FISE-631704 format. One line per field, with one value per atom (N, C-alpha, C): atom name; x, y, z; residue in three letters; residue number from 0. Coordinates in nm, 4 decimals, m for minus. Example, Ala and Ser with C-alpha at 12.3 -4.5 7.8 and 13.67 -1.06 7.14 Angstrom:
<sites>
a (N:CA:C:N:CA:C)
px (1.3190:1.2300:1.3200:1.2850:1.3670:1.2900)
py (m0.5690:m0.4500:m0.3300:m0.2250:m0.1060:0.0030)
pz (0.7800:0.7800:0.7800:0.7080:0.7140:0.7870)
r (ALA:ALA:ALA:SER:SER:SER)
k (0:0:0:1:1:1)
</sites>
This chain:
<sites>
a (N:CA:C:N:CA:C:N:CA:C:N:CA:C:N:CA:C:N:CA:C:N:CA:C:N:CA:C:N:CA:C:N:CA:C:N:CA:C:N:CA:C:N:CA:C:N:CA:C:N:CA:C:N:CA:C:N:CA:C:N:CA:C:N:CA:C:N:CA:C:N:CA:C:N:CA:C:N:CA:C:N:CA:C:N:CA:C:N:CA:C:N:CA:C:N:CA:C:N:CA:C:N:CA:C:N:CA:C:N:CA:C:N:CA:C:N:CA:C:N:CA:C:N:CA:C:N:CA:C:N:CA:C:N:CA:C:N:CA:C:N:CA:C:N:CA:C:N:CA:C:N:CA:C:N:CA:C:N:CA:C:N:CA:C:N:CA:C:N:CA:C:N:CA:C:N:CA:C:N:CA:C:N:CA:C:N:CA:C:N:CA:C:N:CA:C:N:CA:C:N:CA:C:N:CA:C:N:CA:C:N:CA:C:N:CA:C:N:CA:C:N:CA:C:N:CA:C:N:CA:C:N:CA:C:N:CA:C:N:CA:C:N:CA:C:N:CA:C:N:CA:C:N:CA:C:N:CA:C:N:CA:C:N:CA:C:N:CA:C:N:CA:C:N:CA:C:N:CA:C:N:CA:C:N:CA:C:N:CA:C:N:CA:C:N:CA:C:N:CA:C:N:CA:C:N:CA:C:N:CA:C:N:CA:C:N:CA:C:N:CA:C:N:CA:C:N:CA:C:N:CA:C:N:CA:C:N:CA:C:N:CA:C:N:CA:C:N:CA:C:N:CA:C:N:CA:C:N:CA:C:N:CA:C:N:CA:C:N:CA:C:N:CA:C:N:CA:C:N:CA:C:N:CA:C:N:CA:C:N:CA:C:N:CA:C:N:CA:C:N:CA:C:N:CA:C:N:CA:C:N:CA:C:N:CA:C:N:CA:C:N:CA:C:N:CA:C:N:CA:C:N:CA:C:N:CA:C:N:CA:C:N:CA:C:N:CA:C:N:CA:C:N:CA:C:N:CA:C:N:CA:C:N:CA:C:N:CA:C:N:CA:C:N:CA:C:N:CA:C:N:CA:C:N:CA:C:N:CA:C:N:CA:C:N:CA:C:N:CA:C:N:CA:C:N:CA:C:N:CA:C:N:CA:C)
px (8.7188:8.7006:8.5518:8.4690:8.3246:8.2649:8.3171:8.2683:8.2997:8.4192:8.4586:8.3684:8.3384:8.2508:8.1111:8.0614:7.9294:7.9269:8.0299:8.0375:8.0406:8.1221:8.1294:7.9954:7.9277:7.7969:7.6953:7.6966:7.6050:7.6340:7.7607:7.7979:7.7547:7.7756:7.7352:7.5844:7.5099:7.3639:7.3129:7.3688:7.3230:7.3590:7.4719:7.5080:7.4090:7.3683:7.2705:7.1359:7.0970:6.9722:6.9789:7.0917:7.1081:7.1017:7.1653:7.1611:7.0187:6.9499:6.8116:6.7213:6.7387:6.6593:6.6893:6.8176:6.8579:6.7918:6.7939:6.7324:6.5818:6.5184:6.3752:6.3412:6.4204:6.3984:6.4177:6.5196:6.5442:6.4252:6.3725:6.2575:6.1331:6.1165:6.0022:6.0075:6.1248:6.1415:6.1177:6.1708:6.1486:6.0005:5.9320:5.7890:5.7113:5.7479:5.6817:5.7051:5.8273:5.8575:5.7687:5.7542:5.6707:5.5238:5.4775:5.3383:5.3135:5.4107:5.3923:5.3909:5.4773:5.4744:5.3431:5.2953:5.1664:5.0532:5.0605:4.9566:4.9551:5.0717:5.0745:5.0220:5.0447:4.9919:4.8394:4.7843:4.6380:4.5741:4.6564:4.6023:4.5487:4.6063:4.5606:4.6438:4.5914:4.6629:4.6701:4.5806:4.5764:4.7048:4.7705:4.8973:5.0030:5.0014:5.0963:5.0613:4.9326:4.8898:4.9468:4.9484:4.9948:5.1471:5.2201:5.3650:5.4508:5.3941:5.4722:5.4608:5.5747:5.5773:5.5018:5.4527:5.3769:5.4586:5.5883:5.6751:5.7512:5.6964:5.7583:5.7916:5.9074:5.9506:5.9870:5.9305:5.9596:6.0327:6.1470:6.2192:6.2177:6.1417:6.1216:6.2378:6.2374:6.3424:6.3535:6.2450:6.2469:6.2872:6.3197:6.3641:6.2529:6.1277:6.0160:6.0172:5.9836:5.9784:5.8335:5.7872:5.6491:5.6443:5.5415:5.5185:5.4295:5.3927:5.3133:5.1816:5.1070:4.9762:4.9892:5.0871:5.1085:5.1513:5.2284:5.2774:5.1667:5.0742:4.9671:4.8523:4.8328:4.7193:4.7061:4.8145:4.7985:4.7578:4.7901:4.7465:4.5959:4.5513:4.4082:4.3248:4.3745:4.2972:4.3040:4.4003:4.4183:4.5076:4.5650:4.6565:4.7870:4.8234:4.9420:4.8943:4.9294:4.8850:5.0054:5.0200:5.1269:5.0672:5.1218:5.0871:5.1764:5.3034:5.3981:5.5106:5.5708:5.6874:5.7646:5.8883:5.9714:6.0931:6.1144:6.2280:6.3429:6.4644:6.5863:6.6911:6.7878:6.9080:6.8758:6.7779:6.7402:6.8419:6.8882:6.9811:6.9271:6.9373:6.8921:7.0113:7.0359:7.1406:7.0725:7.0991:7.0375:7.1366:7.0891:7.1661:7.0773:7.0630:6.9752:6.8309:6.7681:6.6284:6.6129:6.7165:6.7135:6.7531:6.6831:6.7174:6.7234:6.8265:6.8400:6.8246:6.7289:6.7004:6.7314:6.8114:6.8387:6.7942:6.7426:6.6980:6.6807:6.6651:6.6368:6.4978:6.4246:6.2935:6.2861:6.2110:6.1760:6.0250:5.9809:5.8403:5.7757:5.6472:5.5662:5.4397:5.4217:5.3054:5.2974:5.1962:5.1749:5.1469:5.1792:5.1452:5.0798:4.9536:4.8745:4.8793:4.8766:4.8745:5.0103:5.1152:5.2502:5.3199:5.3879:5.4586:5.5750:5.5815:5.6947:5.7724:5.7468:5.8116:5.9629:6.0326:6.1785:6.2377:6.3678:6.4395:6.4805:6.4704:6.4982:6.5835:6.6576:6.7310:6.6637:6.6372:6.5648:6.6419:6.6241:6.6718:6.5555:6.5215:6.4191:6.4860:6.4519:6.5018:6.3852:6.4024:6.3012:6.3458:6.2496:6.2751:6.1812:6.2296:6.1487:6.1043:5.9724:5.9144:5.8068:5.8121:5.7136:5.7052:5.8209:5.8277:5.7788:5.7542:5.6978:5.7853:5.8166:5.8959:5.8079:5.8567:5.7882:5.8902:5.8456:5.9328:5.9328:6.0522:6.0660:6.1009:6.1718:6.2138:6.2388:6.2119:6.2383:6.3049:6.4027:6.4659:6.4825:6.4432:6.4531:6.5340:6.6019:6.6804:6.6479:6.6133:6.5869:6.7208:6.7310:6.8527:6.8420:6.9497:6.9504:6.9939:6.9466:6.9844:7.1287:7.2060:7.3445:7.3422:7.4133:7.4191:7.5533)
py (m0.7755:m0.8089:m0.8113:m0.8739:m0.8789:m0.7391:m0.6550:m0.5169:m0.4433:m0.4627:m0.4004:m0.4479:m0.5774:m0.6318:m0.5719:m0.5572:m0.4986:m0.3527:m0.2774:m0.1368:m0.1263:m0.2092:m0.2085:m0.2464:m0.3436:m0.3854:m0.2721:m0.2020:m0.0896:0.0237:0.0537:0.1585:0.1216:m0.0036:m0.0493:m0.0409:m0.0843:m0.0813:0.0626:0.1534:0.2923:0.3568:0.3189:0.3695:0.3214:0.1951:0.1409:0.2107:0.2419:0.3155:0.4532:0.5219:0.6553:0.6490:0.5505:0.5348:0.5034:0.4163:0.3836:0.5046:0.5859:0.7069:0.8056:0.8187:0.9083:0.8668:0.7373:0.6860:0.7106:0.6911:0.7140:0.8613:0.9508:1.0947:1.1348:1.0798:1.1104:1.0667:0.9490:0.8988:0.9845:1.0304:1.1160:1.2469:1.3069:1.4343:1.4142:1.3073:1.2796:1.2548:1.1866:1.1609:1.2931:1.3847:1.5156:1.5892:1.5851:1.6495:1.5898:1.4582:1.3918:1.4302:1.4382:1.4789:1.6200:1.7085:1.8473:1.8605:1.7864:1.7956:1.7381:1.6289:1.5723:1.6718:1.7410:1.8379:1.9581:2.0091:2.1259:2.0874:1.9650:1.9192:1.9118:1.8815:1.8711:2.0023:2.1017:2.2271:2.2133:2.1207:2.0899:2.1672:2.2790:2.3642:2.3059:2.2147:2.1629:2.0894:2.0280:1.9596:2.0620:2.1795:2.2843:2.3440:2.3580:2.4040:2.3128:2.1842:2.0841:2.0839:2.0941:2.0724:2.1987:2.3159:2.4388:2.4922:2.5292:2.5851:2.7180:2.7557:2.8806:3.0019:3.0015:3.1138:3.0871:3.0028:2.9653:3.0882:3.0819:3.1872:3.1245:3.1786:3.1338:3.2451:3.2136:3.3070:3.2474:3.3097:3.2569:3.2837:3.2160:3.2350:3.3789:3.4559:3.5964:3.6899:3.6317:3.7120:3.7551:3.7308:3.7699:3.6840:3.7453:3.6751:3.6734:3.5537:3.5373:3.4572:3.4840:3.4022:3.2834:3.2045:3.0840:3.1163:3.2103:3.2453:3.2955:3.3837:3.4381:3.3292:3.2334:3.1260:3.0284:3.0035:2.9078:2.9697:3.1001:3.1670:3.1363:3.1394:3.1103:2.9657:2.8757:2.7361:2.7292:2.7950:2.7962:2.8623:2.9737:3.0500:2.9897:2.9012:2.8435:2.9271:3.0359:3.1193:3.0452:2.9491:2.8661:2.7290:2.6928:2.5658:2.4928:2.3676:2.2839:2.1699:2.1482:2.0304:1.9141:1.9474:1.8434:1.9055:1.8226:1.8614:1.7338:1.7306:1.6128:1.6535:1.5822:1.6084:1.5147:1.5685:1.4906:1.5318:1.4443:1.4758:1.5249:1.4599:1.5012:1.4488:1.5402:1.5040:1.5597:1.4794:1.5200:1.5156:1.6259:1.6320:1.6600:1.5732:1.5862:1.6428:1.7378:1.7997:1.8053:1.6921:1.6875:1.7067:1.8142:1.8431:1.9370:1.9428:2.0230:1.9345:1.9509:1.8792:1.9802:1.9675:2.0516:1.9611:1.9968:1.9170:2.0018:1.9465:2.0128:1.9204:1.9796:1.9009:1.9916:1.9291:2.0010:1.9607:2.0544:2.0212:2.0668:1.9913:2.0301:2.0470:2.1707:2.2051:2.2551:2.2290:2.2850:2.3383:2.4712:2.5298:2.6794:2.7401:2.8845:2.9461:3.0740:3.1535:3.2813:3.3007:3.4156:3.4260:3.3102:3.3069:3.3132:3.3448:3.3513:3.2173:3.1770:3.0491:3.0519:2.9507:2.9392:2.8096:2.7464:2.6203:2.6363:2.5345:2.5373:2.4463:2.4614:2.3842:2.4773:2.4227:2.5002:2.4189:2.4877:2.4291:2.4811:2.3904:2.4258:2.3841:2.4602:2.4237:2.4420:2.3350:2.3395:2.3118:2.3914:2.3707:2.3218:2.2028:2.1422:2.1531:2.1658:2.1576:2.0519:1.9828:1.8800:1.9343:1.9504:2.0010:1.9041:1.8700:1.7768:1.6485:1.6008:1.4761:1.4843:1.6044:1.6234:1.7169:1.6750:1.7576:1.8601:1.9853:2.0924:2.1729:2.2269:2.3108:2.4510:2.5000:2.6338:2.7379:2.6953:2.7899:2.7166:2.7881:2.7381:2.8495:2.8122:2.9077:2.8390:2.9076:2.8507:2.9380:2.8734:2.9422:2.8817:2.9651:2.9166:2.8892:2.7738:2.7384:2.7922:2.8512:2.9036:2.7936:2.8021:2.7044:2.7291:2.6225:2.6313:2.6219:2.7113:2.7097:2.6637)
pz (2.3615:2.2220:2.1852:2.2710:2.2460:2.2440:2.3322:2.3386:2.2084:2.1531:2.0273:1.9133:1.9093:1.8055:1.8185:1.9406:1.9626:1.9163:1.9481:1.9073:1.7552:1.6908:1.5440:1.4818:1.5397:1.4889:1.5016:1.6151:1.6344:1.5370:1.5154:1.4204:1.2787:1.2409:1.1082:1.0928:1.1941:1.1900:1.1791:1.2582:1.2535:1.1197:1.0596:0.9271:0.8227:0.8326:0.7390:0.7537:0.8770:0.8990:0.8349:0.8500:0.7917:0.6401:0.5801:0.4350:0.3908:0.4638:0.4316:0.4403:0.5424:0.5589:0.4468:0.4128:0.3057:0.1744:0.1455:0.0238:0.0250:0.1390:0.1536:0.1317:0.1892:0.1717:0.0259:m0.0376:m0.1784:m0.2637:m0.2377:m0.3127:m0.2855:m0.1622:m0.1280:m0.2050:m0.2110:m0.2816:m0.4317:m0.4882:m0.6306:m0.6600:m0.5698:m0.5872:m0.5898:m0.5012:m0.4977:m0.6293:m0.6793:m0.8084:m0.9183:m0.9199:m1.0202:m1.0045:m0.8807:m0.8554:m0.9070:m0.8871:m0.9291:m1.0813:m1.1521:m1.2983:m1.3519:m1.2944:m1.3368:m1.3099:m1.1973:m1.1601:m1.2535:m1.2900:m1.3785:m1.5169:m1.5598:m1.6892:m1.6866:m1.5700:m1.5549:m1.5109:m1.4757:m1.4240:m1.2831:m1.2056:m1.0701:m0.9664:m0.9199:m0.8256:m0.6849:m0.6493:m0.5124:m0.4735:m0.5689:m0.5397:m0.4955:m0.5579:m0.5206:m0.3845:m0.3563:m0.2238:m0.1161:m0.1445:m0.0494:m0.0334:m0.1438:m0.1404:m0.1302:m0.1525:m0.1395:0.0030:0.0609:0.1961:0.1984:0.3144:0.3286:0.2834:0.3100:0.2737:0.1430:0.0571:m0.0707:m0.1556:m0.2234:m0.3146:m0.4488:m0.5564:m0.6927:m0.7655:m0.8233:m0.9093:m1.0492:m1.1368:m1.2710:m1.3635:m1.4781:m1.5780:m1.6278:m1.6151:m1.6559:m1.5418:m1.4251:m1.3110:m1.2176:m1.2547:m1.1679:m1.0417:m0.9297:m0.8017:m0.7544:m0.7170:m0.6721:m0.5433:m0.4631:m0.3441:m0.3821:m0.2858:m0.3100:m0.3797:m0.3276:m0.3837:m0.5266:m0.5505:m0.6854:m0.7836:m0.7357:m0.8208:m0.8591:m0.7684:m0.7934:m0.8745:m0.8654:m0.9310:m1.0807:m1.1595:m1.3029:m1.3329:m1.2438:m1.2607:m1.2369:m1.1282:m1.0953:m1.2055:m1.2586:m1.3581:m1.4979:m1.5207:m1.6541:m1.7434:m1.6889:m1.7680:m1.8003:m1.7143:m1.7368:m1.7833:m1.9066:m1.9642:m2.0225:m1.9835:m2.0375:m2.1181:m2.2370:m2.3160:m2.2759:m2.2476:m2.2067:m2.1248:m2.0421:m1.9631:m1.9317:m1.9738:m1.9524:m1.8693:m1.7579:m1.6700:m1.7043:m1.6982:m1.7201:m1.6181:m1.6001:m1.5225:m1.3808:m1.3145:m1.1794:m1.0786:m0.9936:m0.8863:m0.7555:m0.6502:m0.5169:m0.4235:m0.3540:m0.2522:m0.1194:m0.0219:0.1098:0.2101:0.2896:0.3970:0.5204:0.5889:0.7055:0.6643:0.7127:0.6811:0.5619:0.4792:0.3569:0.2394:0.1285:0.0066:m0.1074:m0.1902:m0.3081:m0.4291:m0.5144:m0.6331:m0.7556:m0.8468:m0.9735:m1.0856:m1.1921:m1.3064:m1.4265:m1.5417:m1.6651:m1.7106:m1.7684:m1.8240:m1.9686:m2.0453:m2.1813:m2.1798:m2.1996:m2.1804:m2.3089:m2.3191:m2.4258:m2.3616:m2.3709:m2.3082:m2.3313:m2.2680:m2.2808:m2.1438:m2.1332:m2.0152:m2.0659:m2.0308:m2.0768:m2.2289:m2.2950:m2.4406:m2.5084:m2.4331:m2.4907:m2.4782:m2.5852:m2.5872:m2.4873:m2.4043:m2.3118:m2.3359:m2.4494:m2.4816:m2.4884:m2.4407:m2.4452:m2.3397:m2.3225:m2.2208:m2.1079:m1.9865:m1.8662:m1.7705:m1.6860:m1.5731:m1.4483:m1.3524:m1.2307:m1.1063:m1.0008:m0.8678:m0.7715:m0.7010:m0.5963:m0.4624:m0.3623:m0.2273:m0.1424:m0.0852:0.0011:0.1463:0.2358:0.3792:0.4372:0.5364:0.6020:0.7373:0.7507:0.8751:0.9207:1.0471:1.1035:1.0210:0.9739:0.8996:0.7557:0.7053:0.5713:0.4878:0.3654:0.2748:0.2048:0.1992:0.1273:0.0479:m0.0651:m0.1469:m0.0868:m0.0534:0.0044:m0.1013:m0.2065:m0.3102:m0.4410:m0.5499:m0.6849:m0.7640:m0.8461:m0.9374:m1.0714:m1.1786:m1.3125:m1.4056:m1.5001:m1.6013:m1.7373:m1.8315:m1.9678:m2.0359:m2.1000:m2.1724:m2.3156:m2.3618:m2.4981:m2.5936:m2.7151:m2.8173:m2.8603:m2.8648:m2.9137:m3.0658:m3.1318:m3.2800:m3.3271)
r (UNK:UNK:UNK:UNK:UNK:UNK:UNK:UNK:UNK:UNK:UNK:UNK:UNK:UNK:UNK:UNK:UNK:UNK:UNK:UNK:UNK:UNK:UNK:UNK:UNK:UNK:UNK:UNK:UNK:UNK:UNK:UNK:UNK:UNK:UNK:UNK:UNK:UNK:UNK:UNK:UNK:UNK:UNK:UNK:UNK:UNK:UNK:UNK:UNK:UNK:UNK:UNK:UNK:UNK:UNK:UNK:UNK:UNK:UNK:UNK:UNK:UNK:UNK:UNK:UNK:UNK:UNK:UNK:UNK:UNK:UNK:UNK:UNK:UNK:UNK:UNK:UNK:UNK:UNK:UNK:UNK:UNK:UNK:UNK:UNK:UNK:UNK:UNK:UNK:UNK:UNK:UNK:UNK:UNK:UNK:UNK:UNK:UNK:UNK:UNK:UNK:UNK:UNK:UNK:UNK:UNK:UNK:UNK:UNK:UNK:UNK:UNK:UNK:UNK:UNK:UNK:UNK:UNK:UNK:UNK:UNK:UNK:UNK:UNK:UNK:UNK:UNK:UNK:UNK:UNK:UNK:UNK:UNK:UNK:UNK:UNK:UNK:UNK:UNK:UNK:UNK:UNK:UNK:UNK:UNK:UNK:UNK:UNK:UNK:UNK:UNK:UNK:UNK:UNK:UNK:UNK:UNK:UNK:UNK:UNK:UNK:UNK:UNK:UNK:UNK:UNK:UNK:UNK:UNK:UNK:UNK:UNK:UNK:UNK:UNK:UNK:UNK:UNK:UNK:UNK:UNK:UNK:UNK:UNK:UNK:UNK:UNK:UNK:UNK:UNK:UNK:UNK:UNK:UNK:UNK:UNK:UNK:UNK:UNK:UNK:UNK:UNK:UNK:UNK:UNK:UNK:UNK:UNK:UNK:UNK:UNK:UNK:UNK:UNK:UNK:UNK:UNK:UNK:UNK:UNK:UNK:UNK:UNK:UNK:UNK:UNK:UNK:UNK:UNK:UNK:UNK:UNK:UNK:UNK:UNK:UNK:UNK:UNK:UNK:UNK:UNK:UNK:UNK:UNK:UNK:UNK:UNK:UNK:UNK:UNK:UNK:UNK:UNK:UNK:UNK:UNK:UNK:UNK:UNK:UNK:UNK:UNK:UNK:UNK:UNK:UNK:UNK:UNK:UNK:UNK:UNK:UNK:UNK:UNK:UNK:UNK:UNK:UNK:UNK:UNK:UNK:UNK:UNK:UNK:UNK:UNK:UNK:UNK:UNK:UNK:UNK:UNK:UNK:UNK:UNK:UNK:UNK:UNK:UNK:UNK:UNK:UNK:UNK:UNK:UNK:UNK:UNK:UNK:UNK:UNK:UNK:UNK:UNK:UNK:UNK:UNK:UNK:UNK:UNK:UNK:UNK:UNK:UNK:UNK:UNK:UNK:UNK:UNK:UNK:UNK:UNK:UNK:UNK:UNK:UNK:UNK:UNK:UNK:UNK:UNK:UNK:UNK:UNK:UNK:UNK:UNK:UNK:UNK:UNK:UNK:UNK:UNK:UNK:UNK:UNK:UNK:UNK:UNK:UNK:UNK:UNK:UNK:UNK:UNK:UNK:UNK:UNK:UNK:UNK:UNK:UNK:UNK:UNK:UNK:UNK:UNK:UNK:UNK:UNK:UNK:UNK:UNK:UNK:UNK:UNK:UNK:UNK:UNK:UNK:UNK:UNK:UNK:UNK:UNK:UNK:UNK:UNK:UNK:UNK:UNK:UNK:UNK:UNK:UNK:UNK:UNK:UNK:UNK:UNK:UNK:UNK:UNK:UNK:UNK:UNK:UNK:UNK:UNK:UNK:UNK:UNK:UNK:UNK:UNK:UNK:UNK:UNK:UNK:UNK:UNK:UNK:UNK:UNK:UNK:UNK:UNK:UNK:UNK:UNK:UNK:UNK)
k (0:0:0:1:1:1:2:2:2:3:3:3:4:4:4:5:5:5:6:6:6:7:7:7:8:8:8:9:9:9:10:10:10:11:11:11:12:12:12:13:13:13:14:14:14:15:15:15:16:16:16:17:17:17:18:18:18:19:19:19:20:20:20:21:21:21:22:22:22:23:23:23:24:24:24:25:25:25:26:26:26:27:27:27:28:28:28:29:29:29:30:30:30:31:31:31:32:32:32:33:33:33:34:34:34:35:35:35:36:36:36:37:37:37:38:38:38:39:39:39:40:40:40:41:41:41:42:42:42:43:43:43:44:44:44:45:45:45:46:46:46:47:47:47:48:48:48:49:49:49:50:50:50:51:51:51:52:52:52:53:53:53:54:54:54:55:55:55:56:56:56:57:57:57:58:58:58:59:59:59:60:60:60:61:61:61:62:62:62:63:63:63:64:64:64:65:65:65:66:66:66:67:67:67:68:68:68:69:69:69:70:70:70:71:71:71:72:72:72:73:73:73:74:74:74:75:75:75:76:76:76:77:77:77:78:78:78:79:79:79:80:80:80:81:81:81:82:82:82:83:83:83:84:84:84:85:85:85:86:86:86:87:87:87:88:88:88:89:89:89:90:90:90:91:91:91:92:92:92:93:93:93:94:94:94:95:95:95:96:96:96:97:97:97:98:98:98:99:99:99:100:100:100:101:101:101:102:102:102:103:103:103:104:104:104:105:105:105:106:106:106:107:107:107:108:108:108:109:109:109:110:110:110:111:111:111:112:112:112:113:113:113:114:114:114:115:115:115:116:116:116:117:117:117:118:118:118:119:119:119:120:120:120:121:121:121:122:122:122:123:123:123:124:124:124:125:125:125:126:126:126:127:127:127:128:128:128:129:129:129:130:130:130:131:131:131:132:132:132:133:133:133:134:134:134:135:135:135:136:136:136:137:137:137:138:138:138:139:139:139:140:140:140:141:141:141:142:142:142:143:143:143:144:144:144:145:145:145:146:146:146)
</sites>
């Protein structure tokens, strides 16, 4: 009987640790998302250098595909400028060392002088390597106005 109680206690404790770790990972990923939106508003490319994986792939709302360097270049040059960006409906799903984040953004800004303001749906795929979360891929879709 004592052995059964000990086994149940260990299982409960390990389950609590897993839930705690999951919550911690979810908060880490959300913090990174917040850091990146703050950085794009300031035109600070260094945050993206830090959080994007070396083999990062961006698929934009227009279908263009860019690697990490190509994606960061417009932030560095000032060609990508945001006045505001508001995130809503953020959800994080954890699968071991992978996290999938979905959210909606309402953005006001320009790219190479062209207005890109509107609402978008985004999916970011994070991977955890050496205890650190990095964005491996991003895909965005522009939402059309319902009439």
